[in-house]
C-alpha positions as CSV (number, residue, x, y, z in Angstrom):
1,M,0.0,0.0,0.0
2,G,2.7,2.4,1.0
3,L,4.6,2.1,-2.3
4,I,1.4,2.7,-4.3
5,L,0.5,5.8,-2.3
6,A,4.0,7.2,-2.5
7,A,4.0,6.8,-6.2
8,Q,0.6,8.6,-6.4
9,L,1.9,11.4,-4.3
10,R,4.9,11.9,-6.7
11,G,2.3,12.1,-9.5
12,Q,0.4,14.7,-7.6
13,A,3.6,16.8,-7.2
14,K,4.0,16.7,-11.0
15,N,0.5,18.0,-11.3
16,N,1.4,20.9,-9.0
17,A,-0.3,19.6,-5.8
18,I,1.7,20.4,-2.7
19,I,2.7,17.2,-0.8
20,T,2.5,17.8,3.0
21,A,4.3,16.0,5.8
22,E,0.9,14.5,6.8
23,N,0.1,12.9,3.4
24,Y,3.6,11.8,2.7
25,L,4.0,10.1,6.1
26,R,0.7,8.4,5.7
27,S,1.9,7.1,2.3
28,I,4.9,5.2,3.7
29,L,3.3,3.4,6.7
30,Y,3.8,-0.3,6.9
31,T,1.1,-2.8,7.5
32,P,1.1,-5.0,10.6
33,G,1.3,-8.0,8.3
34,E,4.5,-6.7,6.8
35,I,6.1,-6.1,10.2
36,R,5.2,-9.5,11.4
37,A,6.4,-11.2,8.2
38,W,9.8,-9.4,8.4
39,L,10.3,-10.3,12.1
40,A,9.4,-13.9,11.3
41,G,11.9,-14.1,8.5
42,E,9.2,-14.7,5.9
43,A,9.5,-11.4,3.9
44,F,12.1,-8.7,3.1
45,P,15.0,-11.2,3.4
46,F,17.9,-8.8,3.1
47,A,18.1,-7.9,6.7
48,R,16.9,-8.8,10.2
49,Y,15.9,-6.5,13.0
50,S,18.4,-5.2,15.5
51,S,17.3,-3.0,18.4
52,E,20.9,-1.8,18.7
53,F,21.7,-0.9,15.1
54,G,18.4,-1.0,13.2
55,W,19.3,-4.1,11.3
56,L,21.9,-6.8,10.8
57,L,22.2,-9.3,8.0
58,P,21.3,-13.0,7.9
59,D,23.0,-15.7,5.9
60,A,21.6,-15.6,2.3
61,Y,21.8,-16.3,-1.3
62,F,20.9,-13.6,-3.8
63,R,21.2,-13.6,-7.6
64,D,22.9,-10.3,-7.7
65,G,26.5,-11.0,-8.7
66,V,28.6,-10.5,-11.8
67,D,27.2,-12.2,-14.9
68,N,23.9,-12.7,-13.1
69,S,25.5,-15.2,-10.7
70,V,24.3,-16.1,-7.2
71,S,26.2,-14.5,-4.4
72,Q,26.6,-16.3,-1.1
73,Y,26.5,-14.3,2.2
74,Q,27.5,-16.0,5.5
75,Y,28.1,-14.5,8.9
76,E,29.9,-15.8,11.9
77,K,27.8,-16.8,15.0
78,D,26.7,-14.3,17.7
79,D,26.2,-11.4,15.2
80,G,29.8,-11.8,14.1
81,P,31.5,-10.5,10.9
82,R,31.1,-11.9,7.4
83,I,32.6,-15.4,7.4
84,R,36.4,-15.5,7.1
85,V,37.8,-17.7,4.4
86,N,41.5,-17.1,4.1
87,Y,43.7,-17.9,7.1
88,A,40.6,-18.0,9.3
89,G,42.3,-20.0,12.0
90,K,45.1,-17.5,12.5
91,P,45.0,-14.6,15.0
92,C,43.3,-11.5,13.5
93,R,44.6,-8.0,14.0
94,I,42.6,-6.1,11.3
95,N,38.9,-5.1,11.7
96,T,37.0,-3.3,9.0
97,Y,33.8,-1.3,9.4
98,G,31.3,0.4,7.1
99,D,28.3,-0.2,4.8
100,S,27.8,-2.4,1.8
101,F,31.1,-1.4,0.2
102,T,32.7,-2.9,3.3
103,Q,30.3,-5.8,3.5
104,C,31.1,-6.3,-0.2
105,H,27.5,-6.7,-1.4
106,Q,27.1,-8.5,-4.8
107,V,30.1,-10.8,-4.4
108,S,30.4,-14.2,-2.5
109,D,32.2,-14.7,0.7
110,G,35.7,-15.4,-0.7
111,E,35.6,-12.5,-3.2
112,T,35.6,-9.5,-0.8
113,W,38.4,-7.0,-0.7
114,Q,39.1,-8.2,2.9
115,E,39.6,-11.8,1.6
116,V,41.9,-10.5,-1.2
117,L,44.0,-8.7,1.4
118,A,43.9,-11.8,3.7
119,A,45.1,-14.1,0.9
120,H,47.9,-11.7,0.0
121,L,49.0,-10.7,3.5
122,Q,48.6,-14.3,4.8
123,E,46.5,-13.4,7.8
124,P,42.8,-12.9,8.3
125,V,40.8,-9.7,8.1
126,R,37.4,-9.3,9.8
127,N,34.6,-7.7,7.8
128,F,32.0,-6.0,10.0
129,G,30.3,-4.1,7.1
130,I,26.5,-4.0,6.9
131,G,24.7,-2.9,3.7
132,G,22.8,0.4,4.0
133,W,24.5,1.5,7.2
134,S,25.5,5.1,8.1
135,V,28.9,6.2,9.4
136,Y,27.2,6.5,12.8
137,Q,25.9,2.9,12.7
138,A,29.4,1.7,11.7
139,Y,31.0,3.7,14.5
140,L,28.6,2.2,17.1
141,R,29.5,-1.3,15.9
142,M,33.2,-0.4,16.0
143,L,32.8,0.5,19.7
144,K,31.1,-2.8,20.4
145,E,33.4,-5.1,18.4
146,E,36.6,-3.5,19.5
147,E,35.6,-4.6,23.0
148,R,34.6,-8.2,21.9
149,T,37.2,-8.9,19.3
150,P,39.8,-6.1,19.4
151,S,42.2,-5.3,16.6
152,D,45.5,-3.6,16.1
153,V,44.4,-1.8,12.9
154,I,40.9,-0.5,12.1
155,I,40.0,0.1,8.5
156,F,37.0,2.5,8.4
157,N,35.3,2.6,5.1
158,I,33.0,5.6,4.2
159,Y,30.7,5.6,1.2
160,H,29.4,8.8,-0.3
161,D,25.8,8.4,0.9
162,D,26.8,7.4,4.5
163,H,27.0,11.1,5.5
164,C,23.3,11.7,4.8
165,R,22.4,8.3,6.4
166,N,23.8,9.6,9.8
167,L,20.7,11.9,10.0
168,D,18.1,9.3,9.1
169,A,15.9,8.4,12.1
170,W,13.7,6.3,9.7
171,R,15.3,5.5,6.4
172,N,12.0,4.9,4.8
173,I,11.5,8.6,4.6
174,R,14.3,8.9,2.0
175,V,14.2,5.4,0.5
176,N,11.3,3.4,-0.8
177,K,10.4,0.1,0.7
178,H,11.9,-2.7,-1.5
179,Q,10.7,-6.2,-2.0
180,R,13.9,-7.5,-0.3
181,F,14.3,-4.8,2.4
182,I,12.1,-3.2,5.0
183,E,13.5,0.2,6.2
184,P,13.3,0.3,10.0
185,T,14.1,3.1,12.4
186,L,17.7,3.7,13.3
187,P,20.1,5.2,15.8
188,H,21.0,8.5,14.3
189,L,22.4,12.0,14.9
190,V,20.9,15.4,15.3
191,V,23.3,18.2,14.5
192,N,23.6,22.0,14.3
193,P,26.9,23.1,12.6
194,V,26.6,26.7,13.9
195,N,26.2,26.0,17.7
196,G,28.1,22.7,17.6
197,L,25.1,20.5,18.5
198,F,26.0,16.9,18.0
199,R,23.4,14.7,19.7
200,E,23.4,10.9,19.5
201,M,19.9,9.5,19.3
202,P,18.8,5.9,20.0
203,N,16.7,3.8,17.8
204,P,13.1,5.2,18.0
205,C,11.8,1.6,17.9
206,P,14.0,-0.1,20.5
207,I,12.2,-3.4,20.8
208,E,10.5,-5.7,18.2
209,E,7.0,-4.8,19.5
210,S,7.6,-1.1,19.0
211,L,8.0,-1.6,15.2
212,M,4.2,-1.8,15.1
213,N,4.4,2.0,15.7
214,L,5.4,2.3,12.0
215,C,1.8,1.2,11.2
216,D,0.3,3.9,13.4
217,F,-0.1,7.2,11.6
218,D,-0.6,9.2,14.8
219,W,2.6,7.9,16.3
220,V,4.5,8.4,13.0
221,Y,3.3,11.9,12.5
222,K,4.1,13.0,16.0
223,R,7.6,11.5,15.9
224,F,8.6,12.5,12.4
225,K,6.6,15.6,11.3
226,D,9.6,17.9,12.1
227,D,12.3,15.4,10.9
228,F,15.2,17.0,9.0
229,A,15.3,14.3,6.4
230,L,11.6,14.6,5.8
231,S,11.9,18.4,5.1
232,I,14.6,17.6,2.6
233,E,12.5,14.9,0.9
234,L,9.4,17.2,0.7
235,A,11.5,19.9,-1.0
236,H,12.5,17.3,-3.6
237,L,8.9,16.1,-4.1
238,N,7.5,19.6,-4.3
239,A,10.2,21.0,-6.6
240,D,7.9,21.0,-9.6
241,T,4.9,22.6,-7.9
242,T,3.5,26.0,-8.9
243,N,4.6,27.6,-5.6
244,P,8.4,27.2,-5.4
245,K,8.7,30.4,-3.4
246,A,6.9,28.9,-0.4
247,Q,9.1,25.9,-0.6
248,Y,12.2,28.0,-0.7
249,E,10.9,29.8,2.4
250,D,10.4,26.5,4.1
251,L,14.0,25.6,3.3
252,L,15.3,28.9,4.6
253,D,13.4,28.3,7.9
254,L,14.9,24.7,7.9
255,A,18.4,26.1,7.5
256,T,17.9,28.6,10.3
257,T,16.6,26.0,12.7
258,H,19.4,23.6,12.0
259,G,22.3,26.1,12.0
260,I,23.1,25.6,8.3
261,K,25.1,28.4,6.6
262,T,24.3,27.5,3.0
263,R,21.7,29.9,1.6
264,A,18.9,28.0,0.0
265,D,17.9,31.0,-2.2
266,Q,21.4,31.0,-3.9
267,Y,20.6,27.8,-5.9
268,P,18.8,27.7,-9.3
269,T,16.5,24.9,-8.4
270,L,14.7,23.8,-5.2
271,E,16.3,20.3,-5.5
272,K,19.8,21.7,-5.7
273,A,19.1,23.9,-2.7
274,A,17.8,21.0,-0.7
275,D,20.8,18.9,-1.6
276,A,23.2,21.6,-0.5
277,L,21.4,22.0,2.9
278,H,21.4,18.2,3.3
279,D,25.1,17.9,2.4
280,E,26.2,20.6,4.8
281,A,24.5,19.0,7.8
282,A,25.5,15.5,6.7
283,F,29.2,16.3,6.2
284,Y,29.3,18.1,9.5
285,S,27.9,15.0,11.2
286,T,30.7,12.9,9.7
287,T,33.5,15.3,10.7
288,R,32.3,15.0,14.3
289,L,32.2,11.2,14.0
290,V,35.8,11.2,12.6
291,E,36.9,13.1,15.8
292,K,35.2,10.4,17.9
293,I,36.7,7.5,15.9
294,E,40.1,9.0,16.2
295,D,39.7,9.7,19.9
296,H,38.9,5.9,20.3
297,V,42.0,4.8,18.4
298,E,44.2,7.2,20.4
299,R,42.9,6.0,23.7
300,T,43.2,2.3,22.8
301,G,46.6,2.6,21.0
302,K,45.3,1.3,17.6
303,M,46.2,2.3,14.1
304,L,43.6,3.6,11.7
305,L,43.1,3.7,7.9
306,Y,40.3,5.3,6.0
307,I,38.9,4.2,2.7
308,L,36.5,6.5,0.8
309,S,34.2,4.5,-1.5
310,Y,31.9,5.8,-4.3
311,S,29.5,4.4,-6.9
312,A,30.6,4.4,-10.5
313,G,28.3,7.3,-11.2
314,K,29.8,9.4,-8.4
315,I,33.4,8.6,-9.5
316,A,32.5,9.8,-13.0
317,R,31.0,13.0,-11.5
318,I,34.1,13.6,-9.4
319,R,36.3,13.3,-12.5
320,E,34.3,16.1,-14.2
321,E,33.7,18.4,-11.3
322,D,36.1,21.1,-10.1
323,P,35.8,21.4,-7.2
324,R,34.3,18.0,-6.4
325,W,31.1,18.2,-4.4
326,D,32.7,16.6,-1.3
327,K,36.0,18.5,-1.5
328,A,35.6,20.2,1.9
329,F,35.1,16.8,3.7
330,V,37.9,15.1,1.8
331,D,40.3,17.9,2.5
332,F,39.4,17.8,6.2
333,L,40.1,14.0,6.3
334,K,43.4,14.2,4.4
335,K,44.7,16.9,6.7
336,R,44.5,14.6,9.7
337,K,47.2,12.2,10.8
338,H,45.7,8.9,9.5
339,P,46.1,7.6,5.9
340,V,43.2,8.0,3.5
341,I,42.6,5.9,0.4
342,D,40.3,7.9,-1.9
343,M,38.9,5.3,-4.3
344,A,37.6,7.9,-6.7
345,Q,41.1,9.3,-7.2
346,E,42.6,5.8,-7.4
347,H,40.3,5.0,-10.3
348,I,40.9,8.3,-12.0
349,R,44.7,7.9,-11.7
350,D,44.6,4.3,-12.9
351,H,42.6,5.2,-16.0
352,A,44.8,8.1,-16.9
353,E,48.0,6.0,-16.5
354,N,46.9,2.7,-18.0
355,Y,43.9,3.1,-20.3
356,K,42.8,4.8,-23.5
357,I,39.2,3.7,-23.4
358,D,36.3,5.9,-22.4
359,F,36.2,6.5,-18.6
360,N,32.7,5.1,-18.2
361,D,33.6,2.0,-20.1
362,Y,36.7,1.7,-17.9
363,L,34.5,1.8,-14.8
364,K,32.2,-1.0,-16.1
365,Q,35.0,-3.4,-15.6
366,F,34.8,-3.0,-11.8
367,F,31.1,-2.4,-10.9
368,V,27.9,-4.4,-10.9
369,G,26.2,-1.8,-8.8
370,H,28.7,-2.4,-6.1
371,Y,32.2,-3.7,-6.8
372,N,32.4,-6.9,-8.7
373,P,35.3,-9.3,-7.8
374,R,37.6,-7.3,-10.0
375,G,36.6,-4.1,-8.2
376,N,37.2,-5.7,-4.8
377,F,40.6,-6.8,-6.0
378,F,41.3,-3.2,-7.1
379,C,40.2,-1.8,-3.8
380,A,42.4,-4.3,-1.8
381,F,45.5,-3.4,-3.7
382,A,44.7,0.3,-3.6
383,A,44.8,0.0,0.2
384,K,47.5,-2.6,0.6
385,D,50.6,-0.5,0.8
386,A,49.1,1.9,3.4
387,L,47.9,-1.0,5.5
388,V,51.2,-2.8,5.4
389,K,52.9,0.3,6.8
390,L,50.5,0.3,9.8
391,L,51.2,-3.4,10.7
392,D,53.9,-4.2,13.2
393,P,55.3,-6.7,12.9
394,K,54.9,-6.9,9.1
395,P,52.6,-9.5,7.7
396,M,54.2,-12.7,6.5
397,A,54.1,-11.6,2.9
398,Y,56.3,-8.7,3.7
399,S,58.4,-10.1,6.6
400,D,62.1,-9.7,6.5
401,N,62.7,-12.6,8.9
402,P,65.2,-14.8,7.2
403,E,64.1,-17.9,9.1
404,I,60.9,-18.1,7.1
405,M,62.6,-18.2,3.8
406,R,63.7,-21.4,2.1
C-alpha cells in the first residue's frame, strides 16, 4: 500500500499539488502483516531486526552478482563478521567497518576485498560491514566489536551516501520500501553546525514490538513531522509545484533551525538547494564522528586507515567536477594524521596512466552496482601499501625474517 500511495503522491507533485508532511508520512506506513512477516523471516529477506543498530544481516543467497551469478553471504555466529575464508584460523589483527562497500555486497564470501587482502598478507581480516548503514551505525559497531574482538588496525570505510544516512531516524523517509528490504528506524544524529550541536539519538523503535508504531499514523506523525530528512524529501517532491517560493521559504526556515550556513535561495532549483542543505549538515555530522573515531584509536593505541568509496556514477562525477562536491570533507580528512585511500582518485589515476578507453567503459570493468570481484581486487591493492605500513610486525608476505625463507 505504501509504495502505491507514495507513487501517487509523486504524481500529484508533478500535477502541482503540494505534498504535505501529513500525506507523505501516511503514504509510507507499513502494515502489521509486513512487520510480522519481516520479524518472522518470511519477507524482506535482506536484513533482520536489531534494536541496537536498526538491522543486521542473515545468511543468504541472492542472484545479484557478476554475470547474473548467485552470491553467497554467510556470517559468523553471535552477530559476528562476514565469514572469514583465508587464514581464518590465525590470529586476526585487522577489523573493517562500514556499509555495503565494506560488507562487499554482490560478491560471494571469498571475493571480498578483505579476503583478497587476507590471501595476499597471509593473515585474516574481519569484515563488519553491513549494507545500508551510516557512518554512525558503523561507529557504534566499532565500539562494540573492539571490546569483543579487538584489533591492532581499524579500517574505516565511508561511502558517499553514508554522511546523509547519519541523519536518518527512519530510512523509509528517504528510501522506498523494497521487496527485499524493509526500512526500519535507526540510531541517528541530530546536529547543528553553527552552535556545535551533536546529539546521539537511540533507535526510535528499540524493541520488536515497537516496530508496530510504523503502522500507526498518529505515532509516526508526532515522531517524524519535524524530521530534518523529511523536510529535505518534501523539498524534492515539491520541486515542480506552482509555488516554489513557499518551498524556498520552508528551506530557509529549515536552514535557520538547524544552523546551516548554506543559503537555499542562492541555488537555481529547489532540488539543488535541498541537496546543499542536506550535504552541509551531513558532512558536518561525519566530521564530528571522525573526531570520535580518532579519539577511540588514540585512547586504545590502535592504528587507523580510512577508505572512501563511491558508486561508479559518483566517480565519473568527481572526475568532471572542479571542485568535487565533497571536497571540503575530503580535504578535512586528508589533513588529519591517519592515511586515506580515496577510491575515486585511485580509479581516475589508474585510467589516466593505464587506459585509453572511455572512462565510463573503464568503470564498467569494476562495478555491478557495487564492486564486482575485479573491483574488490582493485580496492584491496589500492589500500595494501598503506595497510602494510601500519602493521607491526609486518605480515608474512612482507616479513624480513630470514628464518621463514627457504
